[in-house]
C-alpha positions in Angstrom: 351.4 109.2 53.7 351.6 109.9 57.4 349.4 108.5 60.1 347.3 111.6 60.6 346.7 111.8 56.8 345.4 108.3 56.8 343.2 108.9 59.8 341.7 112.0 58.2 341.1 110.2 55.0 339.3 107.4 56.9 337.3 110.0 58.8 336.2 111.8 55.6 335.4 108.5 53.8 333.4 107.3 56.9 331.5 110.6 56.8 330.7 110.1 53.1 329.3 106.7 54.0 327.2 108.2 56.8 325.9 111.0 54.6 325.1 108.7 51.7 322.7 106.8 53.8 320.6 110.0 54.0 320.9 111.0 50.3 319.1 109.8 47.2 321.1 107.6 44.9 321.8 110.3 42.4 323.0 112.7 45.1 325.4 110.3 46.8 329.1 111.1 47.0 331.8 108.7 45.9 334.7 107.9 48.1 337.1 109.4 45.5 339.7 112.1 46.0 338.3 113.9 42.8 334.7 114.0 44.0 333.5 117.7 44.2 332.5 118.9 47.6 331.7 122.5 46.8 330.9 124.3 43.6 328.3 124.2 40.8 328.8 120.5 40.0 328.9 119.3 43.6 326.1 116.9 44.6 325.8 118.6 48.0 323.4 121.6 48.6 324.3 124.1 51.3 322.6 122.0 54.1 324.3 118.8 52.8 327.6 120.6 52.9 327.1 121.8 56.5 326.0 118.3 57.5 329.2 116.9 55.8 331.5 119.4 57.6 330.0 118.8 61.1 330.1 115.0 60.7 333.7 115.3 59.5 334.6 117.4 62.6 333.2 114.6 64.8 334.8 111.7 63.0 338.1 113.4 62.8 338.1 114.1 66.5 337.3 110.5 67.3 340.1 109.1 65.0 342.8 111.7 65.6 342.0 113.2 69.0 342.2 116.6 67.4 339.2 119.0 67.8 338.9 121.1 64.6 336.5 123.7 63.4 335.4 123.2 59.8 332.5 125.6 59.7 334.4 128.8 60.5 335.4 131.7 58.3 338.8 130.4 57.6 337.4 127.3 55.9 335.1 129.3 53.6 337.5 132.2 52.9 339.4 129.9 50.4 336.6 127.4 49.8 337.7 126.4 46.3 341.1 125.3 47.5 340.1 123.9 50.9 336.9 122.3 49.9 337.0 121.9 46.1 337.4 118.1 46.1 337.5 115.4 48.7 341.2 115.2 48.1 341.7 119.0 48.6 339.6 118.7 51.8 341.6 115.8 53.2 344.9 117.5 52.4 343.8 120.8 54.0 342.7 119.1 57.2 345.8 116.9 57.4 348.0 120.1 57.0 346.0 121.9 59.7 346.5 119.0 62.2 350.2 118.8 61.4 350.6 122.5 61.8 348.8 122.5 65.2 351.0 119.7 66.4 354.1 121.6 65.5 353.2 124.7 67.4 
């Protein structure tokens, strides 16, 4: 696992901790790569999802120095593959950062 991937994972897990402080016990996310972020069985409603994405943007920028947009059309065009689970989300963001560094 490369350094950016570890930083992104930490940023996402930190975001989950932040978000969980605002959620009821039954709606809290687990810091698990298989936790659903979007979809019928996700614990997040639409507002919770947006809060999660915006907080992730901020935490990722702090930890990686990379400014990314997670609320744009590209993110939602393939939402099931980019946002399906926490693991999918971490992998997607890590790949986006790696690709931007290689350009």
